[in-house]
Every structure is written in structure tokens, then in C-alpha cells.
Wavefront OBJ file of the C-alpha trace (Angstrom):
o trace
v 154.046 24.154 -93.940
v 151.857 22.716 -96.706
v 153.483 19.291 -96.457
v 153.153 19.349 -92.658
v 149.492 20.344 -92.819
v 148.903 17.615 -95.362
v 150.416 15.063 -92.988
v 148.278 16.226 -90.130
v 145.262 15.629 -92.276
v 146.565 12.265 -93.318
v 147.155 11.283 -89.692
v 143.649 12.321 -88.747
v 142.282 10.068 -91.455
v 144.395 7.132 -90.327
v 143.556 7.352 -86.650
v 139.894 7.798 -87.510
v 139.875 4.675 -89.685
v 141.571 2.379 -87.156
v 139.223 0.015 -85.420
v 136.166 1.122 -87.396
v 133.812 -0.642 -89.759
v 132.821 -4.227 -89.224
v 135.602 -4.939 -86.749
v 133.232 -4.003 -83.937
v 131.503 -6.938 -82.346
v 128.466 -4.992 -81.150
v 125.299 -5.199 -83.243
v 122.758 -2.419 -83.880
v 119.856 -2.245 -81.427
v 116.926 -4.512 -82.191
v 113.589 -3.134 -83.309
v 111.374 -1.790 -80.612
v 108.183 -3.819 -80.453
v 106.448 -1.811 -77.751
v 103.664 -0.699 -80.079
v 100.868 1.044 -78.292
v 97.526 2.363 -79.305
v 94.101 1.141 -80.291
v 93.946 -2.047 -82.309
v 91.464 -0.366 -84.622
v 93.986 2.253 -85.589
v 94.819 1.553 -89.238
v 98.161 3.334 -89.083
v 99.166 1.259 -86.087
v 98.348 -1.980 -87.905
v 100.369 -0.888 -90.898
v 103.272 -0.077 -88.648
v 103.096 -3.491 -86.955
v 103.084 -5.168 -90.360
v 105.977 -3.051 -91.636
v 108.113 -3.852 -88.580
v 107.319 -7.557 -89.038
v 108.400 -7.373 -92.690
v 111.609 -5.588 -91.688
v 112.477 -8.245 -89.127
v 111.683 -10.989 -91.630
v 114.140 -9.555 -94.154
v 111.569 -8.035 -96.519
v 113.328 -4.703 -96.346
v 112.150 -3.022 -99.538
v 108.519 -3.857 -98.811
v 108.905 -2.547 -95.262
v 110.544 0.661 -96.531
v 107.644 1.243 -98.961
v 105.057 0.821 -96.194
v 106.959 3.035 -93.782
v 107.510 5.779 -96.395
v 103.745 5.930 -96.855
v 103.190 5.939 -93.103
v 105.566 8.883 -92.609
v 103.195 11.034 -94.666
v 100.066 9.679 -92.985
v 101.293 10.082 -89.405
v 103.348 13.282 -89.606
v 101.022 15.061 -87.137
v 100.495 12.181 -84.704
v 103.178 12.873 -82.124
v 104.849 9.785 -80.695
v 103.486 7.565 -83.453
v 105.115 9.770 -86.091
v 108.471 9.519 -84.236
v 108.156 5.738 -84.069
v 107.399 5.513 -87.791
v 110.412 7.637 -88.763
v 112.637 5.627 -86.415
v 111.670 2.377 -88.127
v 111.866 3.977 -91.578
v 115.425 5.056 -90.731
v 116.253 1.461 -89.726
v 114.855 0.173 -93.016
v 116.996 2.631 -94.969
v 120.065 1.591 -92.972
v 119.511 -2.100 -93.654
v 119.062 -1.333 -97.338
v 122.437 0.421 -97.350
v 121.150 4.006 -97.704
v 123.214 5.376 -94.855
v 123.029 9.097 -95.642
v 119.249 8.930 -95.974
v 119.021 6.948 -92.740
v 121.168 9.520 -90.943
v 118.738 12.313 -91.874
v 115.823 10.289 -90.479
v 117.603 9.435 -87.231
v 118.524 13.099 -86.854
v 114.818 13.974 -87.101
v 114.107 11.504 -84.297
v 116.889 12.968 -82.132
v 115.460 16.451 -82.601
v 112.377 15.340 -80.665
v 114.474 15.392 -77.500
v 115.803 12.956 -74.936
v 112.301 12.257 -73.602
v 111.626 10.084 -76.634
v 112.042 6.338 -76.024
v 113.915 6.122 -79.338
v 116.455 8.783 -78.415
v 119.348 6.631 -77.144
v 118.777 3.962 -79.771
v 118.965 6.629 -82.479
v 122.306 7.801 -81.094
v 123.578 4.229 -81.388
v 122.356 3.918 -84.941
v 124.158 7.151 -85.853
v 127.318 5.616 -84.458
v 126.846 2.502 -86.606
v 126.291 4.685 -89.686
v 129.596 6.424 -88.973
v 131.326 3.037 -89.008
v 129.911 2.259 -92.442
v 130.869 5.506 -94.168
v 134.366 6.240 -95.429
v 134.026 9.714 -93.909
v 132.046 10.150 -90.687
v 132.150 13.951 -90.680
v 128.410 14.272 -91.330
v 127.648 11.833 -88.516
v 129.868 13.735 -86.097
v 128.099 16.968 -86.982
v 124.891 15.343 -85.782
v 126.351 13.810 -82.634
v 128.122 16.992 -81.546
v 124.751 18.605 -80.827
v 124.098 16.294 -77.899
v 125.583 15.935 -74.428
v 128.200 13.280 -73.819
v 126.385 11.867 -70.788
v 123.436 10.950 -72.999
v 125.466 8.413 -74.971
v 125.065 4.714 -74.103
v 127.743 3.707 -71.595
v 129.110 0.821 -73.680
v 129.908 3.189 -76.562
v 130.808 6.294 -74.563
v 134.562 6.120 -75.202
v 133.980 5.852 -78.915
v 131.582 8.800 -78.836
v 134.057 10.884 -76.831
v 136.866 10.149 -79.263
v 134.767 10.935 -82.332
v 133.483 14.186 -80.881
v 136.998 15.250 -79.866
v 138.270 14.472 -83.359
v 135.407 16.483 -84.822
v 136.207 19.551 -82.673
v 139.929 19.246 -83.420
v 139.378 18.897 -87.160
v 137.057 21.881 -87.329
v 139.510 24.045 -85.387
v 142.459 22.831 -87.464
v 140.740 23.644 -90.752
v 139.696 27.052 -89.460
v 143.301 27.777 -88.480
v 144.531 26.510 -91.862
v 142.138 28.817 -93.687
v 143.279 31.708 -91.507
v 146.929 30.943 -92.260
v 146.172 30.849 -95.974
v 145.173 34.519 -95.821
v 148.720 35.374 -94.749
v 150.396 33.507 -97.605
v 151.675 36.044 -100.110
v 153.019 35.036 -103.544
v 156.802 34.751 -103.416
v 158.711 37.816 -104.539
v 162.037 36.024 -104.839
v 161.639 35.661 -108.611
v 162.467 39.349 -108.923
v 165.271 39.135 -106.318
v 168.714 39.003 -107.882
v 170.848 39.945 -104.904
v 172.321 36.491 -104.342
v 171.669 33.940 -101.662
v 172.963 32.952 -98.260
v 172.514 29.325 -97.331
v 173.112 30.146 -93.687
v 170.041 32.384 -93.517
v 166.608 32.368 -95.058
v 166.512 29.947 -97.999
v 165.452 26.960 -95.926
v 163.993 28.706 -92.908
v 167.117 28.895 -90.718
v 166.776 32.575 -90.003
v 164.774 33.412 -86.898
v 162.610 36.465 -87.457
v 162.952 39.285 -84.887
v 159.254 39.066 -84.119
v 159.504 35.312 -83.710
v 162.572 35.667 -81.480
v 160.717 38.072 -79.197
v 157.742 35.720 -78.995
v 160.030 32.826 -78.139
v 161.634 34.832 -75.351
v 158.244 35.781 -73.953
v 157.016 32.183 -74.013
v 160.157 30.923 -72.305
v 159.893 33.650 -69.651
v 156.249 32.813 -68.959
v 156.743 29.085 -68.476
v 155.922 27.922 -64.981
v 158.449 25.055 -65.028
v 161.943 26.454 -64.514
v 163.827 23.363 -65.654
v 165.054 23.196 -69.253
v 165.908 20.160 -71.305
v 169.402 20.091 -72.752
v 170.387 18.928 -76.173
v 172.752 15.998 -75.775
v 175.640 15.103 -78.015
v 178.507 16.981 -79.580
v 176.729 17.528 -82.878
v 173.715 19.133 -81.257
v 175.668 22.049 -79.865
v 174.491 21.656 -76.272
v 172.120 24.629 -76.533
v 168.902 25.047 -74.614
v 165.821 23.335 -75.916
v 163.480 26.021 -77.193
v 159.923 25.272 -78.156
v 159.128 28.882 -78.886
v 159.121 28.394 -82.635
v 156.391 26.749 -84.653
v 157.310 23.104 -85.031
v 154.989 22.584 -87.968
v 156.430 25.310 -90.165
v 153.995 28.179 -89.751
v 155.310 31.262 -91.463
v 155.447 34.840 -90.282
v 153.606 36.885 -92.862
v 155.168 39.601 -94.950
v 153.309 42.140 -92.835
v 155.033 40.876 -89.715
v 151.892 39.276 -88.269
v 151.710 35.668 -87.197
v 148.810 33.509 -88.401
v 146.472 32.321 -85.687
v 147.003 28.680 -84.797
v 145.872 27.125 -81.557
v 145.133 30.503 -79.990
v 142.506 33.196 -80.151
v 139.139 32.221 -81.520
v 140.269 28.648 -82.234
v 141.412 28.055 -78.675
v 138.037 26.997 -77.291
v 137.478 24.030 -79.681
v 140.950 22.718 -78.837
v 140.225 23.019 -75.106
v 136.885 21.240 -75.525
v 138.496 18.486 -77.593
v 141.173 17.950 -74.948
v 138.554 17.656 -72.216
v 136.749 14.990 -74.199
v 139.976 13.069 -74.801
v 140.872 13.162 -71.116
v 137.597 11.373 -70.368
v 138.427 8.364 -72.559
v 139.031 5.373 -70.306
v 142.577 4.006 -70.046
v 141.172 0.495 -70.486
v 139.376 1.437 -73.704
v 140.617 0.367 -77.126
v 140.248 4.031 -78.103
v 142.732 5.200 -75.466
v 145.877 4.991 -77.689
v 144.134 6.905 -80.471
v 142.863 9.452 -77.977
v 146.401 10.005 -76.699
v 147.728 10.386 -80.242
v 145.062 12.951 -81.082
v 145.832 14.697 -77.792
v 149.467 14.962 -78.884
v 148.457 16.640 -82.149
v 146.155 18.950 -80.242
v 148.857 19.947 -77.771
v 151.200 20.823 -80.629
v 148.565 23.180 -81.999
v 148.212 24.716 -78.530
v 152.005 25.281 -78.383
v 152.458 22.789 -75.533
v 155.107 20.639 -77.185
v 156.572 19.191 -73.980
v 153.160 17.781 -73.072
v 152.758 16.558 -76.648
v 155.990 14.559 -76.289
v 154.499 12.818 -73.259
v 151.285 11.995 -75.121
v 153.110 10.443 -78.084
v 155.376 8.451 -75.771
v 152.266 7.196 -73.976
v 150.972 5.923 -77.330
v 154.229 4.033 -77.892
v 154.135 2.585 -74.381
v 150.498 1.480 -74.529
v 150.697 -0.015 -78.011
v 153.901 -1.821 -77.056
v 152.302 -3.358 -73.981
v 149.237 -4.519 -75.905
v 151.195 -5.777 -78.911
v 150.825 -9.441 -77.973
v 147.432 -9.063 -76.314
v 145.423 -7.543 -79.157
v 143.499 -9.684 -81.653
v 145.204 -10.266 -84.966
v 142.807 -7.900 -86.767
v 143.785 -5.030 -84.447
v 147.498 -5.788 -84.314
v 148.368 -3.968 -87.542
v 146.284 -0.944 -86.557
v 148.176 -0.655 -83.281
v 151.485 -0.982 -85.122
v 150.479 1.784 -87.534
v 149.523 4.037 -84.634
v 152.847 3.280 -82.964
v 154.757 4.265 -86.109
v 152.726 7.457 -86.430
v 153.736 8.329 -82.880
v 157.422 7.780 -83.754
v 156.911 9.980 -86.807
v 155.462 12.815 -84.748
v 158.189 12.540 -82.121
v 160.757 12.878 -84.900
v 159.074 16.040 -86.175
v 158.853 17.550 -82.718
v 162.571 17.060 -82.100
v 163.447 18.371 -85.555
v 161.388 21.493 -84.877
v 163.183 21.871 -81.551
v 166.530 21.737 -83.399
v 167.469 18.317 -82.108
v 168.339 16.506 -85.348
v 170.041 13.571 -83.611
v 166.886 12.688 -81.665
v 164.844 13.346 -84.792
v 166.866 10.848 -86.842
v 166.548 8.260 -84.079
v 162.748 8.364 -84.260
v 162.584 8.581 -88.051
v 164.518 5.310 -88.196
v 161.871 3.639 -86.049
v 159.326 4.000 -88.865
v 159.131 0.605 -90.542
v 159.844 0.218 -94.250
v 156.393 -1.313 -94.761
v 154.723 1.774 -93.310
v 152.844 4.265 -95.454
v 154.934 6.994 -93.831
v 158.309 5.380 -94.484
v 159.250 7.358 -97.582
v 158.173 10.628 -95.951
v 160.226 9.706 -92.891
v 163.253 8.958 -95.067
v 162.904 12.259 -96.910
v 162.473 14.303 -93.728
v 165.398 12.469 -92.113
v 167.500 13.794 -95.010
v 166.902 17.304 -93.712
v 167.965 16.234 -90.223
v 171.137 14.671 -91.648
v 171.773 17.879 -93.569
v 171.449 19.918 -90.370
v 174.021 17.667 -88.713
v 176.366 17.934 -91.681
v 176.268 14.192 -92.404
v 175.883 14.789 -96.118
v 176.704 11.207 -97.118
v 173.680 9.858 -95.264
v 171.439 12.659 -96.509
v 172.399 11.911 -100.118
v 171.936 8.188 -99.491
v 168.383 8.797 -98.285
v 167.646 10.959 -101.323
v 169.045 8.212 -103.534
v 166.262 5.974 -102.226
v 163.614 8.695 -102.568
v 164.550 9.127 -106.234
v 164.612 5.385 -106.936
v 162.485 4.213 -109.895
v 160.263 2.289 -107.479
v 158.905 5.655 -106.314
v 158.799 7.594 -109.561
v 155.138 8.502 -108.981
v 155.855 10.030 -105.568
v 155.870 13.826 -105.467
v 158.938 15.272 -103.690
v 160.050 18.403 -105.602
v 161.874 19.828 -102.557
v 164.200 16.825 -102.514
v 166.009 18.037 -105.633
v 166.552 21.456 -104.049
v 168.023 19.834 -100.944
v 170.267 17.649 -103.080
v 171.522 20.664 -105.030
v 172.242 22.579 -101.824
v 174.288 19.684 -100.443
v 176.395 19.511 -103.589
v 176.788 23.291 -103.590
v 178.024 23.359 -100.006
v 180.577 20.693 -100.907
v 181.802 22.770 -103.895
v 180.407 20.292 -106.403
v 179.115 23.144 -108.527
v 178.704 21.299 -111.789
v 176.696 18.559 -110.070
v 174.508 21.203 -108.408
v 173.897 22.863 -111.779
v 172.844 19.565 -113.356
v 170.387 18.884 -110.537
v 168.879 22.353 -110.874
v 168.598 21.914 -114.646
v 166.740 18.637 -114.107
v 164.455 20.348 -111.580
v 163.645 23.221 -113.937
v 163.015 20.842 -116.838
v 160.485 18.920 -114.786
v 158.730 21.614 -112.763
v 158.726 24.766 -114.907
v 156.224 23.184 -117.342
v 154.181 22.115 -114.309
v 153.958 25.729 -113.133
v 152.920 26.825 -116.620
v 150.202 24.161 -116.684
v 148.935 25.148 -113.229
v 148.725 28.774 -114.339
v 146.688 27.667 -117.375
v 144.375 25.646 -115.158
v 143.717 28.639 -112.904
v 142.924 30.814 -115.910
v 140.217 28.376 -117.042
v 138.639 27.345 -113.726
v 136.359 30.039 -112.358
v 133.599 28.440 -110.292
v 133.447 25.631 -107.732
v 131.577 23.623 -110.352
v 134.522 23.933 -112.729
v 136.896 22.764 -110.027
v 134.578 19.887 -109.166
v 134.624 18.739 -112.773
v 138.408 18.859 -112.698
v 138.311 16.980 -109.403
v 136.158 14.231 -110.949
v 138.772 13.590 -113.626
v 141.448 13.160 -110.951
v 139.814 10.271 -109.123
v 141.708 7.072 -108.630
v 139.138 5.106 -110.589
v 139.504 7.240 -113.707
v 142.043 6.757 -116.472
v 144.663 9.516 -116.872
v 143.904 12.055 -119.564
v 145.450 11.221 -122.906
v 147.540 13.479 -125.080
v 151.005 14.857 -125.498
v 150.967 16.408 -122.001
v 149.952 13.192 -120.291
v 152.881 13.293 -117.847
v 151.877 16.776 -116.631
v 148.246 15.696 -116.270
v 149.253 12.673 -114.244
v 151.513 14.795 -112.042
v 148.661 17.224 -111.318
v 146.376 14.288 -110.569
v 148.902 12.916 -108.088
v 149.181 16.340 -106.459
v 145.438 16.580 -105.979
v 145.059 13.024 -104.747
v 147.954 13.469 -102.327
v 145.757 15.824 -100.334
v 143.791 13.980 -97.595
v 140.938 16.464 -97.777
v 140.500 15.831 -101.503
v 140.603 12.067 -100.945
v 138.118 12.324 -98.090
v 135.644 14.319 -100.143
v 136.207 12.049 -103.128
v 135.268 8.967 -101.121
v 132.238 10.692 -99.579
v 131.011 11.959 -102.944
v 131.388 8.562 -104.591
v 129.433 6.891 -101.795
v 126.668 9.467 -101.976
v 126.522 9.250 -105.780
v 126.022 5.484 -105.594
v 123.435 5.847 -102.843
v 121.472 8.422 -104.828
v 121.479 6.242 -107.927
v 120.235 3.208 -106.007
v 117.661 5.217 -104.072
v 116.186 6.638 -107.284
v 115.945 3.109 -108.635
v 114.204 1.947 -105.456
v 111.719 4.828 -105.538
v 110.615 3.756 -109.039
v 109.565 0.301 -107.804
v 105.786 -0.371 -108.070
v 105.522 -1.089 -104.326
v 106.128 2.618 -103.616
v 102.561 3.728 -104.334
v 103.058 7.050 -102.538
v 106.237 8.651 -103.848
v 105.916 12.055 -102.188
v 108.109 11.380 -99.189
v 110.706 9.394 -101.139
v 110.989 12.397 -103.450
v 111.752 14.558 -100.405
v 114.405 12.099 -99.208
v 116.058 12.139 -102.625
v 115.868 15.931 -102.779
v 117.684 16.230 -99.423
v 120.432 13.917 -100.643
v 120.751 15.869 -103.881
v 121.277 19.052 -101.864
v 123.899 17.265 -99.778
v 125.570 16.034 -102.963
v 125.791 19.581 -104.296
v 127.369 20.718 -101.048
v 129.903 17.891 -101.207
v 130.666 18.720 -104.830
v 131.275 22.367 -103.986
v 133.419 21.358 -101.018
v 135.440 19.047 -103.246
v 135.912 21.815 -105.798
v 137.050 24.197 -103.078
v 139.509 21.622 -101.694
v 141.029 21.056 -105.135
v 141.352 24.793 -105.750
v 143.042 25.300 -102.375
v 145.422 22.393 -102.926
v 146.506 23.501 -106.388
v 146.760 27.139 -105.302
v 148.999 26.135 -102.413
v 151.077 23.902 -104.674
v 151.423 26.646 -107.262
v 152.831 28.994 -104.605
v 155.144 26.222 -103.431
v 156.425 25.547 -106.954
v 157.007 29.274 -107.489
v 159.016 29.390 -104.285
v 161.083 26.344 -105.223
v 161.765 27.708 -108.713
v 162.874 30.987 -107.128
v 165.235 29.056 -104.876
v 166.525 27.049 -107.834
v 167.266 30.238 -109.758
v 169.095 31.681 -106.789
v 171.150 28.492 -106.462
v 172.088 28.851 -110.130
v 173.165 32.434 -109.553
v 175.218 31.528 -106.495
v 176.768 28.551 -108.266
v 177.786 30.762 -111.188
v 179.332 33.239 -108.748
v 181.256 30.448 -107.016
v 182.601 29.114 -110.318
v 183.594 32.626 -111.380
v 185.344 33.225 -108.063
v 187.249 29.950 -108.346
v 188.326 30.839 -111.885
v 189.499 34.305 -110.836
v 191.378 32.817 -107.894
v 193.098 30.403 -110.232
v 194.085 33.187 -112.641
v 195.308 35.442 -109.830
v 196.927 32.531 -108.028
v 194.999 33.433 -104.908
v 192.801 31.093 -102.931
v 189.626 33.149 -102.663
v 187.404 30.086 -102.505
v 187.633 26.858 -100.486
v 190.114 24.562 -102.090
v 189.048 21.171 -103.353
v 189.652 18.175 -101.151
v 189.870 14.612 -102.396
v 188.410 12.205 -99.905
v 189.394 8.567 -99.755
v 186.636 6.036 -100.413
v 184.702 4.967 -97.341
v 186.313 2.279 -95.253
v 183.424 0.737 -93.421
v 184.976 -1.681 -90.970
v 181.630 -3.466 -90.960
v 181.327 -6.794 -92.738
v 177.606 -6.186 -93.333
v 178.213 -3.159 -95.584
v 180.107 -2.761 -98.835
v 181.418 0.202 -100.786
v 180.019 -0.300 -104.252
v 180.206 1.962 -107.343
v 176.674 3.146 -108.015
v 175.717 3.011 -111.689
v 171.973 3.489 -111.428
v 171.021 0.031 -110.246
v 168.714 -0.508 -107.248
v 167.764 -3.478 -105.081
v 164.609 -3.377 -102.997
v 166.234 -4.859 -99.912
v 168.856 -2.078 -99.920
v 166.439 0.855 -100.087
v 166.887 3.192 -97.159
v 170.398 1.958 -96.319
v 172.444 3.872 -98.895
v 175.179 6.341 -98.001
v 176.744 8.258 -100.865
v 180.475 8.963 -100.639
v 181.562 12.498 -101.564
v 184.977 11.802 -103.089
v 185.478 15.447 -104.100
v 184.498 18.169 -101.640
v 185.718 21.348 -99.975
v 184.653 20.383 -96.462
l 1 2 3 4 5 6 7 8 9 10 11 12 13 14 15 16 17 18 19 20 21 22 23 24 25 26 27 28 29 30 31 32 33 34 35 36 37 38 39 40 41 42 43 44 45 46 47 48 49 50 51 52 53 54 55 56 57 58 59 60 61 62 63 64 65 66 67 68 69 70 71 72 73 74 75 76 77 78 79 80 81 82 83 84 85 86 87 88 89 90 91 92 93 94 95 96 97 98 99 100 101 102 103 104 105 106 107 108 109 110 111 112 113 114 115 116 117 118 119 120 121 122 123 124 125 126 127 128 129 130 131 132 133 134 135 136 137 138 139 140 141 142 143 144 145 146 147 148 149 150 151 152 153 154 155 156 157 158 159 160 161 162 163 164 165 166 167 168 169 170 171 172 173 174 175 176 177 178 179 180 181 182 183 184 185 186 187 188 189 190 191 192 193 194 195 196 197 198 199 200 201 202 203 204 205 206 207 208 209 210 211 212 213 214 215 216 217 218 219 220 221 222 223 224 225 226 227 228 229 230 231 232 233 234 235 236 237 238 239 240 241 242 243 244 245 246 247 248 249 250 251 252 253 254 255 256 257 258 259 260 261 262 263 264 265 266 267 268 269 270 271 272 273 274 275 276 277 278 279 280 281 282 283 284 285 286 287 288 289 290 291 292 293 294 295 296 297 298 299 300 301 302 303 304 305 306 307 308 309 310 311 312 313 314 315 316 317 318 319 320 321 322 323 324 325 326 327 328 329 330 331 332 333 334 335 336 337 338 339 340 341 342 343 344 345 346 347 348 349 350 351 352 353 354 355 356 357 358 359 360 361 362 363 364 365 366 367 368 369 370 371 372 373 374 375 376 377 378 379 380 381 382 383 384 385 386 387 388 389 390 391 392 393 394 395 396 397 398 399 400 401 402 403 404 405 406 407 408 409 410 411 412 413 414 415 416 417 418 419 420 421 422 423 424 425 426 427 428 429 430 431 432 433 434 435 436 437 438 439 440 441 442 443 444 445 446 447 448 449 450 451 452 453 454 455 456 457 458 459 460 461 462 463 464 465 466 467 468 469 470 471 472 473 474 475 476 477 478 479 480 481 482 483 484 485 486 487 488 489 490 491 492 493 494 495 496 497 498 499 500 501 502 503 504 505 506 507 508 509 510 511 512 513 514 515 516 517 518 519 520 521 522 523 524 525 526 527 528 529 530 531 532 533 534 535 536 537 538 539 540 541 542 543 544 545 546 547 548 549 550 551 552 553 554 555 556 557 558 559 560 561 562 563 564 565 566 567 568 569 570 571 572 573 574 575 576 577 578 579 580 581 582 583 584 585 586 587 588 589 590 591 592 593 594 595 596 597 598 599 600 601 602 603 604 605 606 607 608 609 610 611 612 613 614 615 616 617 618 619 620 621 622 623 624 625 626 627 628 629
């Protein structure tokens, strides 16, 4: 579940980044020159001069004049709104986007009757394109009606607002699910293990089975999809289970997902997405987000249609899009394949799942995740050679910094099920050697970190631009850093905090310039940003604490599984020894398999001795010469 939730967050970041920034051709609205009032009004003359300086490129001088005017005209109605609007523009052009956003928000609060209302909405949109994280901008825009947005940007507004509602609902559901996560009790469980039941989530809980039956009975469409192929078993397609790995709690209650109090934001987000024009460049992203939303609402069949629409639309526009947008469309297309693969895997259709996983290109950011998850699908089908070949790539030295602890557990299970007990033991020993010290270190970290400020300090040391901590435990420190930075929420807050830190530093420097004769209002602007920075810091600390807490539970669970594999392996070896002494075959007998005979001139059977070639990654299949299957 944690890995799936992490990917959802990663996907949200990717689809939000596509097509943003300076790739838009539209320019911000020009300054309004309709200045009214008496020519003898001193404030009006200062405003005219400040706007002239701003248009002439004298931005700092204009900002100084406008900052003084904000204080002088704060009680003058429309003139005060006009001054703050132009002050916000000056801050934007100086690169102080967070400060500009606060000023534009003040203008928007005056209501739609203001002549600067629509222009301020546009400027907020442009600020969102400049920031690495537009969450703060979306929180401003969500307060206003969609029909008030300028028509030329309406599709973009609709998409951003829908993404905002979806993200808020998703995080609320994630926090709710976290309350149901109990520490694993398997460490004290010594009653053996059954690989056909609950170790890897095969067992269907009675409560979950009843819910599945109720959902299937309540479906309006009577037709059912069938699972094709001999290996798939030909059973009915059931979407009653949670495709993204939600767990049933130890108390027997199911965490709230796309239902209950979180249902309304999902419904609102879907309505916004349905209003995005088919001809818009945001339409493929809107359909992708709609697919994610439908999964959360337990409407997986509709989600399949949405993801296939993404593939169809991006395929049609592949040769029509400008070169700068071509890669973004290709990334979105691969993300759609990735989600289709997960949907079919969750529906117990591993053959379809593997088909879509293979459509993820090797140059994609999701390729290694797709290869790892395809290993589980191969394992479900019983094609162990391909599963081990995929894991061989995942464990290649090219990816030694990638964090996949579950892959060793899967590898050990495959060897165990093929009666390669000694190999399984060696894999488990390697896992314990690597991850037991990590659990100890995480426990030490949680003993020391008490407040959000402590976690924020720890978060600061984990940034990409910092050097790893030195010392004898450097490998553990680097592993923890990679865990934290693998979380999209941590990366998002990291980028936002770095941007705001730089903006604050530059704004303080600007406020000290001699041209700012009246520093009262600039001090207020800086104070607001400092408050926002503290909120971001606390949010970052909370995100790091949640990530490491979740990972600590995950490591505990994996170590418990590893210990149980060791116990079961020891039992299997003991049973084989007793069978040999008693001359009875109480365990599956060993089978020697002949080396693979490919019959394909493009592939070779080659003895693997630890060497890797980049062009062969992802194509390996490992031959099990000794097995009991």
C-alpha cells in the first residue's frame, strides 16, 4: 500500500508538471493604464509614475514607490485596490512569486466587481506556472467560481482545480488509512507460514469477500468480463477488492477511501474534469487524473476506459504535437500503461498486467518500478524464470541506490517454492544483514526526534543538494536519505521550501535598499512569508515523520516475513533429511531441468557470473536447473 500511495503521489506530480512553466505562449496581462481621479491628487501622480517605471523596466524603483503607496492609500477604496494590483505585478516581475500571490489574493478578495479581478486570476495562474509546487496557488483559485476564469485559460483552471480537490481528498484518505495501520505482530508469531495464504496478501478476508459480493450484486451492468488464457484460470473478473493494496485493519474495519466524507471532493473533481474540452492540450492529463479518481471511487471499469482514452489521444497527437510537448505526451502515455497494468494485476489478471508493464519504455522514470512489479505478475503465473530475470535487472549494480527491499523477499519465496532452500537462506541472510541495521537506526531516529522542528532539521540534511553525512554509518544515512527523498510529498515540500527560502533572502535584501524609505509595509510582506515558511517547515517535518514511520512498519513486516521464511526453510530441510533417513518421500523430490533451449537466434543461454550489459537489462530469464516443480 505504501509503495502504491507513493506512486500515486509521484504520478500527480508528473501530470501537474507537464506543459507548465515557460512552455506556454501566452503572456501575462499588460498593466492597466485607466488611471482615474483628480490630477492634483498626489497619490494618483505617484501611482502614474510608478506604473511608468514598471513598464520601463525600473522594477525595484517601482516596487519601492508602490510599497509606500500601499500604506498611504489603504483606506481609499478603488485606488487602494489599484495600487496593490500594481505592487503585486512589480513583485512578480522581480521574481517574488509568493509575495505577489498574497497581494493578488488581497485584490481578489475585493470581489468580482473590481476591474482588476479577472486579471488577478490570470496572474495567479502565471505564478502557479513559475513555482515548483502550485498548491498554494490552487488554494487561492479554489475559492472562486469556474465561470469567472478567462475563457482562454478555462481548461487549465479546471484541470488545476480538479487536481487540487483530488489531492486534498487523497491525502485525507491516506491519513485516515494510517490510523488503521497497526504495528506488525508477526515477530512474535512462530507458528510457521503458508505461502498460499496471507504472507503476500493472497488470502481474501471474510469481510472483504462479503463486500465484494455486495458490490458485484449491486452493479447495474449484468455483463462480466472474462479472464482469457489458460494461465488466468478463466474466472470472473472481480473488482471488489482494493486494487491499490488497502488493508483491512486488525479490528476488522476497512479504512475510508473514496467513500464517506471524502466522496464529495472526488465527485466535484470529476465534474471539473468532465468540463475540460476534448480539443484542449489539458484533455489527456484530465483523462489520466479522472482514471486515478475513478480508482479511488471503486469504479475500476470506468478507470480502464479513461486510461485507454489517454493512450488513444496521445497516440493520435504523437506526430502533431510540437517537439517540446512530444516527450510530455509520451510520458503520460507510459503512465497510462503503468496504471492499466496495476488495474489488471489487482483484478487478478497477471497476463494482461505483464502486457502493459512491457509497454513502459526503458528510458521511462517508471521502468524499473514496472519491471519489479511485473516480477510479481510473473510469480503469480508461475513463470519463475522470467520473474528471477526481472529481479536480476533490479539488483544490477547500475541501480544499487534504488530502494526495493521487497524484491529480496520475493526472490527468496521463488527459490523456496522451487525447493532451493539453501539459496533461499542465503538471500534471507543478505536481506537481514542489510535491513536489520536499518530498522535499528530508524528506531534510534524516532527516539531522538520529538517535534516537527526536529524532523524538519532532519529533513534539511536529506536534501538532494546536501552532502551525505560522514561517519562509519554513512551507508545507513544514505539509505535513509534515499527513503525520505523517494517520497513525492517530501520532494514537493523540499522544492517549495527551498524556493521560499531564496525568495525571503532576496526580499530582505531588497527591503534594505535606500530607495525603500518607508519600510513598514515591506516588513509586513516579509512577516507573512516568514509565517508561510514556518508552516512549510512544519509540513515538511510531518511528511518526513510519516514517511519514516510508514517505512519502519514496512521494514518490521518484511523482517517478520524473512524470519518466517527461515523457519519454514529449516522445516523443509529437516523434513527432507528425515525422509531420506526413513527412505520415504515426504517432501517433493528434486528435479533436474535441462538448460533452456531457446529456438530463437536473437537469444542465447549464457552462464551468469555477475556481469551485466546495459543493453540486456530487462531481458534476462534465469534458468532453474534444480527445482521440485
